[in-house]
KOLLUMKOL-987515 format. One line per field, with one value per residue (C-alpha): residue number from 1; chain; x, y negated, z negated. Coordinates in Angstrom, 1 decimal. Layout:
<sites>
resi = (NUM|...)
chain = (A|...)
u = (X|...)
v = (Y|...)
w = (Z|...)
</sites>
This chain:
<sites>
resi = (1|2|3|4|5|6|7|8|9|10|11|12|13|14|15|16|17|18|19|20|21|22|23|24|25|26|27|28|29|30|31|32|33|34|35|36|37|38|39|40|41|42|43|44|45|46|47|48|49|50|51|52|53|54|55|56|57|58|59|60|61|62|63|64|65|66|67|68|69|70|71|72|73|74|75|76|77|78|79|80|81|82|83|84|85|86|87|88|89|90|91|92|93|94|95|96|97|98|99|100|101|102|103|104|105|106|107|108|109|110|111|112|113|114|115|116|117|118|119|120|121|122|123|124|125|126|127|128|129|130|131|132|133|134|135|136|137|138|139|140|141|142|143|144|145|146|147|148|149|150|151|152|153|154|155|156|157|158|159|160|161|162|163|164|165|166|167|168|169|170|171|172|173|174|175|176|177|178|179|180|181|182|183|184|185|186|187|188|189|190|191|192|193|194|195|196|197|198|199|200|201|202|203|204|205|206|207|208|209|210|211|212|213|214|215|216|217|218|219|220|221|222|223|224|225|226|227|228|229|230|231|232|233|234|235|236|237|238|239|240|241|242|243|244|245|246|247|248|249|250|251|252|253|254|255|256|257|258|259|260|261|262|263|264|265|266|267|268|269|270|271|272|273|274|275|276|277|278|279|280|281)
chain = (A|A|A|A|A|A|A|A|A|A|A|A|A|A|A|A|A|A|A|A|A|A|A|A|A|A|A|A|A|A|A|A|A|A|A|A|A|A|A|A|A|A|A|A|A|A|A|A|A|A|A|A|A|A|A|A|A|A|A|A|A|A|A|A|A|A|A|A|A|A|A|A|A|A|A|A|A|A|A|A|A|A|A|A|A|A|A|A|A|A|A|A|A|A|A|A|A|A|A|A|A|A|A|A|A|A|A|A|A|A|A|A|A|A|A|A|A|A|A|A|A|A|A|A|A|A|A|A|A|A|A|A|A|A|A|A|A|A|A|A|A|A|A|A|A|A|A|A|A|A|A|A|A|A|A|A|A|A|A|A|A|A|A|A|A|A|A|A|A|A|A|A|A|A|A|A|A|A|A|A|A|A|A|A|A|A|A|A|A|A|A|A|A|A|A|A|A|A|A|A|A|A|A|A|A|A|A|A|A|A|A|A|A|A|A|A|A|A|A|A|A|A|A|A|A|A|A|A|A|A|A|A|A|A|A|A|A|A|A|A|A|A|A|A|A|A|A|A|A|A|A|A|A|A|A|A|A|A|A|A|A|A|A|A|A|A|A|A|A|A|A|A|A|A|A|A|A|A|A|A|A)
u = (92.4|92.3|94.9|95.1|96.7|99.4|102.9|101.7|103.8|102.4|104.2|102.6|103.6|102.6|102.7|104.0|100.7|97.0|95.4|98.7|99.7|96.3|96.5|100.0|98.6|95.6|97.8|100.3|97.5|96.4|99.8|100.8|104.4|104.6|107.2|106.9|108.2|108.3|110.4|111.8|111.9|108.7|108.4|105.4|104.4|102.1|103.2|102.5|104.4|107.4|107.4|107.0|110.0|112.1|111.1|111.4|107.7|107.7|110.6|111.2|112.8|113.2|112.8|111.6|109.0|109.0|112.8|113.6|117.1|116.0|113.1|115.3|117.8|115.0|113.4|116.7|117.2|113.8|114.5|117.8|116.4|112.9|111.9|108.3|105.4|101.7|100.0|101.2|99.3|100.2|98.8|101.1|99.4|100.0|97.7|99.9|98.6|100.2|101.7|105.1|107.2|109.2|112.9|112.1|110.1|106.5|103.7|104.1|100.6|100.7|104.2|103.3|99.8|100.0|103.6|105.2|102.6|103.3|107.0|106.5|104.3|106.9|109.9|108.4|106.4|108.8|108.5|104.8|104.8|106.6|103.8|100.5|98.0|99.6|97.4|97.9|95.6|96.0|94.6|92.5|89.7|86.1|87.1|87.8|84.1|83.9|86.4|84.7|87.6|90.6|93.6|96.5|99.0|98.4|98.9|102.7|102.7|99.2|98.5|96.7|96.3|93.2|93.0|91.4|89.4|92.3|95.6|94.6|91.4|92.9|96.0|93.8|91.7|94.9|95.8|92.5|92.6|96.0|94.9|92.1|94.3|97.1|94.7|94.4|98.2|98.6|95.8|97.6|100.4|98.0|98.1|95.0|95.0|92.3|91.9|89.8|88.5|89.2|86.5|87.0|89.2|90.7|94.3|97.2|96.7|93.0|93.8|96.6|96.7|96.2|92.6|90.2|89.2|85.5|86.2|87.8|84.6|83.2|86.3|86.3|82.6|82.0|85.2|85.9|88.9|91.7|91.0|87.9|89.9|92.3|89.4|88.3|91.8|91.9|88.6|89.8|92.7|91.1|87.3|84.5|86.1|89.0|89.1|88.0|90.7|91.0|88.0|87.5|85.8|83.9|82.0|82.5|81.0|82.5|82.0|82.3|85.1|84.7|87.2|87.9|88.8|91.9|93.0|95.4|97.0|97.6|99.2|101.4|102.4|103.4|105.1|107.1|108.2|109.2|111.3|112.8|113.5|113.3|115.3|118.0|118.0)
v = (-102.1|-105.6|-107.6|-110.1|-107.4|-106.4|-106.9|-107.6|-105.8|-103.7|-102.0|-98.8|-96.8|-93.2|-93.1|-89.6|-87.7|-88.0|-91.4|-93.2|-91.1|-91.5|-95.2|-95.3|-93.6|-96.0|-99.1|-97.8|-97.1|-100.8|-102.0|-102.8|-102.1|-100.1|-100.1|-96.8|-96.9|-93.2|-90.7|-88.6|-88.4|-88.7|-85.6|-85.1|-83.5|-86.4|-87.8|-91.4|-91.2|-89.6|-92.2|-95.0|-93.7|-93.7|-97.3|-98.7|-99.6|-97.2|-97.9|-95.7|-96.8|-94.2|-94.5|-92.8|-95.4|-94.4|-95.0|-98.7|-98.3|-96.4|-98.7|-101.8|-100.4|-99.8|-103.2|-104.9|-103.0|-104.1|-107.7|-107.7|-105.9|-107.2|-110.6|-110.7|-108.7|-109.4|-106.8|-104.7|-101.5|-100.4|-96.9|-94.4|-92.4|-89.4|-87.0|-84.9|-81.8|-82.8|-86.0|-87.0|-90.1|-92.3|-92.8|-96.0|-94.1|-95.0|-92.7|-91.9|-92.9|-96.3|-96.8|-95.8|-97.1|-100.4|-101.5|-100.6|-102.4|-105.6|-105.2|-104.7|-107.8|-109.9|-108.6|-108.9|-112.0|-114.1|-111.8|-111.9|-115.6|-115.5|-113.3|-114.5|-112.6|-112.7|-109.9|-107.2|-104.2|-102.2|-98.7|-98.3|-95.8|-95.9|-93.7|-97.0|-97.6|-94.6|-95.8|-96.2|-97.6|-99.6|-100.1|-101.7|-100.9|-97.1|-97.0|-96.7|-93.9|-92.4|-90.1|-87.6|-86.5|-86.0|-85.2|-87.7|-89.7|-90.3|-91.9|-91.8|-93.8|-96.3|-96.9|-97.7|-100.0|-101.8|-102.2|-103.8|-106.0|-107.6|-107.9|-110.1|-112.0|-112.8|-113.8|-117.5|-118.0|-115.9|-117.9|-121.1|-119.7|-118.5|-114.9|-112.7|-109.7|-107.1|-103.7|-101.0|-97.4|-95.3|-92.8|-89.1|-87.6|-84.1|-85.0|-83.0|-85.0|-84.2|-80.5|-80.4|-78.9|-82.4|-82.4|-81.0|-77.4|-78.3|-80.8|-78.3|-76.8|-80.3|-81.5|-78.6|-79.1|-82.8|-84.8|-86.6|-86.2|-88.7|-90.6|-92.0|-93.3|-94.8|-96.5|-98.1|-99.4|-100.8|-102.5|-104.0|-105.6|-106.6|-106.4|-108.5|-109.1|-111.1|-114.4|-112.8|-112.4|-110.8|-108.5|-104.8|-103.2|-99.9|-98.4|-101.6|-103.8|-106.1|-104.4|-105.8|-104.3|-103.8|-105.1|-108.3|-110.0|-107.8|-108.9|-111.6|-109.3|-106.6|-109.1|-110.4|-106.8|-105.8|-109.2|-108.7|-105.2|-106.7|-109.5|-107.8|-104.3|-104.3|-107.4|-106.1|-102.5)
w = (-74.1|-75.7|-73.8|-76.7|-78.8|-76.3|-77.6|-81.2|-83.8|-86.6|-89.5|-90.9|-93.9|-94.0|-90.2|-89.9|-90.5|-91.1|-90.8|-90.4|-87.4|-85.8|-86.3|-84.8|-81.7|-81.5|-81.8|-79.2|-76.8|-77.2|-76.3|-79.9|-80.9|-84.1|-86.9|-88.8|-92.3|-93.2|-95.3|-92.4|-88.7|-86.7|-84.6|-82.2|-79.0|-78.3|-74.9|-75.9|-79.1|-77.4|-74.7|-77.2|-79.2|-75.9|-74.8|-78.4|-78.7|-81.7|-84.1|-87.1|-90.4|-93.1|-96.8|-99.9|-100.9|-104.5|-104.8|-105.0|-103.7|-100.6|-100.0|-100.4|-97.8|-95.3|-95.8|-95.4|-92.1|-90.9|-91.8|-89.9|-86.9|-86.3|-85.1|-86.4|-87.7|-87.0|-89.2|-92.1|-92.9|-96.4|-95.8|-97.5|-100.2|-102.5|-104.4|-106.8|-108.5|-111.8|-113.4|-112.1|-112.2|-109.8|-110.1|-111.9|-114.6|-113.7|-112.8|-109.1|-107.9|-109.5|-108.1|-104.5|-104.3|-106.2|-106.8|-103.4|-101.2|-103.2|-102.7|-99.0|-98.9|-100.7|-98.8|-95.3|-95.8|-93.8|-90.8|-91.2|-91.1|-87.8|-86.4|-84.8|-86.9|-90.3|-91.7|-94.3|-94.6|-97.8|-97.8|-100.9|-101.8|-102.8|-105.7|-107.4|-107.6|-110.0|-112.5|-115.9|-117.9|-116.7|-119.0|-117.2|-120.0|-119.5|-115.7|-115.9|-118.4|-118.7|-121.7|-119.6|-116.0|-113.9|-110.2|-107.9|-110.4|-112.7|-111.6|-107.9|-108.5|-111.0|-108.8|-105.8|-108.1|-109.1|-105.5|-104.6|-107.7|-107.0|-103.3|-104.5|-106.9|-104.4|-101.6|-102.5|-102.5|-99.4|-97.6|-98.3|-96.1|-93.4|-94.5|-94.6|-96.9|-97.3|-98.9|-97.3|-97.9|-94.8|-96.0|-96.6|-94.0|-93.3|-93.8|-95.3|-98.5|-98.9|-98.2|-100.8|-104.3|-105.6|-104.6|-107.3|-106.5|-106.4|-103.6|-101.2|-99.7|-99.4|-97.7|-95.2|-94.4|-94.4|-94.3|-91.0|-88.7|-89.6|-86.4|-88.1|-91.0|-88.6|-86.8|-90.1|-90.7|-87.1|-87.6|-90.9|-89.1|-85.8|-86.3|-87.7|-91.1|-89.6|-91.4|-94.7|-97.3|-100.8|-100.1|-100.4|-97.4|-97.8|-94.9|-92.9|-95.6|-98.1|-101.5|-105.0|-107.2|-110.9|-113.5|-111.5|-114.7|-114.7|-111.2|-112.4|-115.0|-112.4|-110.0|-112.8|-113.6|-110.0|-109.6|-112.8|-111.6|-108.2|-109.6|-112.6|-111.1|-107.3|-106.7|-109.1|-107.7)
</sites>
């Protein structure tokens, strides 16, 4: 256990299952307090999780991240209840089997993967500035490296749907692009922000009907347990890449991202949505 991390505070979205749940257990075992921003109650037979819920080292706030009114209520509760945050893990992800839209009318993957992490960053920035580490880790995907065409104007309402390499990959690319674009401004405030691919993991999401059929045998044979993905997120926050900001990390290495010329436009888009819609929701 790293005693320097004890009593630090981390917020995790998607903490109920998969990588997020494994990361929650890892952080709690290191003495880090965890704020879980999830859709429903966190129920587990894990003794550490149960004990942490009892002693308030694990605190749960509930929200439907894709619904701005629900998200806003939860974030307001966090801001009124918490004193500081050291690390934010924007980890929640979805992989639908068909196209669907958020309550705000945007394609769901773009909303959850690209827009919502920016909203969380903006809304919890003051708590982050009160923390010691002032770090944001955005869960991206190396699927973004396979994107052949990136058209920002189609992300909200795409003309067609493709599993994994469609909206999932482009929304993760959008996340990594605005992460890079905002890094200079964030750095001026002492905030580090990075995006990372946790690698292929056997999670409920990767085993869902949103995964292409041809990938299921590959997933069952070769994907890692979610604890490995959690370890990559942990290292992205606390490991050798501390001090580096705006970067995309894949397999532990800083990796170039295509379409960087679009990064500013993506940032302007999510900022526009935040200011025009979320703040008025």
